C-alpha positions as CSV (number, residue, x, y, z in Angstrom):
1,M,41.1,116.2,-44.0
2,A,38.8,117.9,-41.5
3,G,36.2,120.4,-42.5
4,I,32.7,120.8,-43.7
5,T,31.6,118.7,-46.7
6,F,29.0,120.2,-48.9
7,K,27.0,118.5,-51.6
8,I,23.8,119.0,-53.6
9,Q,21.1,117.0,-51.8
10,G,20.7,113.5,-53.3
11,E,23.9,113.7,-55.3
12,K,27.4,112.3,-54.8
13,K,29.7,115.1,-55.9
14,V,31.1,116.9,-52.8
15,I,33.3,119.9,-52.0
16,L,35.3,120.3,-48.8
17,F,35.4,123.5,-46.9
18,E,38.7,122.8,-45.1
19,E,38.9,123.6,-41.4
20,K,42.1,125.5,-42.0
21,I,40.5,127.8,-44.5
22,H,37.3,128.1,-42.4
23,R,39.5,129.3,-39.4
24,Y,41.5,131.7,-41.6
25,L,38.3,133.3,-43.0
26,R,36.7,133.5,-39.5
27,K,39.9,135.2,-38.2
28,R,39.9,137.8,-41.1
29,E,36.2,138.2,-41.7
30,G,34.5,137.0,-38.6
31,D,33.1,140.4,-37.6
32,V,31.6,141.0,-41.0
33,V,27.9,140.2,-40.7
34,K,27.4,139.4,-44.4
35,Y,29.7,136.4,-44.3
36,G,28.0,134.9,-41.2
37,I,25.9,132.4,-43.3
38,L,29.2,130.6,-44.2
39,L,31.5,131.5,-41.4
40,N,29.2,130.7,-38.4
41,L,28.6,127.1,-39.5
42,D,29.2,124.5,-36.9
43,P,32.2,122.5,-38.1
44,Y,30.8,119.3,-36.4
45,G,27.1,119.8,-37.3
46,Y,24.7,119.5,-40.2
47,C,23.3,122.3,-42.3
48,E,20.9,122.7,-45.2
49,F,20.6,125.7,-47.5
50,K,17.5,126.4,-49.4
51,S,17.1,128.5,-52.6
52,S,17.3,132.0,-51.1
53,Q,20.2,131.1,-49.0
54,I,22.0,129.5,-52.0
55,Q,21.5,132.7,-53.9
56,E,23.1,134.6,-51.0
57,L,26.0,132.1,-50.9
58,T,26.6,132.7,-54.6
59,L,26.9,136.4,-54.1
60,L,29.1,135.8,-51.1
61,C,31.4,133.6,-53.2
62,D,31.6,136.3,-55.8
63,D,32.6,138.9,-53.1
64,L,35.2,136.7,-51.6
65,I,36.7,135.8,-55.0
66,E,37.1,139.4,-55.8
67,K,38.3,140.3,-52.3
68,Y,41.0,137.6,-52.2
69,N,42.1,138.0,-55.8
70,D,44.7,140.8,-55.1
71,E,47.0,138.9,-52.8
72,F,48.7,135.7,-53.9
73,S,49.4,133.9,-50.6
74,W,48.6,130.3,-50.1
75,E,45.6,131.1,-48.0
76,H,44.1,133.5,-50.5
77,N,44.6,131.0,-53.3
78,K,42.8,128.3,-51.2
79,V,39.9,130.8,-50.5
80,R,39.5,131.6,-54.2
81,K,39.6,127.9,-55.2
82,F,37.0,127.0,-52.6
83,C,34.7,129.8,-53.5
84,I,34.9,129.1,-57.3
85,K,34.0,125.4,-56.6
86,F,31.3,126.3,-54.1
87,K,29.8,128.8,-56.4
88,T,29.6,126.2,-59.2
89,I,27.8,123.8,-56.8
90,C,25.4,126.6,-55.8
91,L,24.5,127.5,-59.3
92,E,24.0,123.8,-60.2
93,A,21.7,123.4,-57.2
94,L,19.7,126.4,-58.2
95,E,19.3,125.1,-61.7
96,K,18.2,121.7,-60.5
97,K,16.0,123.3,-57.8
98,K,17.7,121.3,-55.0
99,H,19.1,122.1,-51.6
100,I,22.7,122.1,-50.6
101,V,23.6,120.1,-47.5
102,G,26.7,120.3,-45.4
103,S,28.1,118.1,-42.6
104,G,31.1,118.5,-40.4
105,D,33.8,116.0,-39.9
């Protein structure tokens, strides 16, 4: 499945930000500046998030979980599931004082 694969630097556990969900969020939230750190990622490139960015991503996940909690469509469910998993990885990375890296497929 195509998308951006995130993991804590130096670890094997990964989470996939599916291309379909990335496109859906870009379509719905693309003009909202606060989501840019996640939505403006190159789906074919490499990225690395440091501590302050990971904290920002954690807050962003909380916001998206709350925002997409009201509607129960397939897309909203996928957004919530991704954000819950991604937030877990972010908190784990902060606790371990490690970066999060992402690479596109």
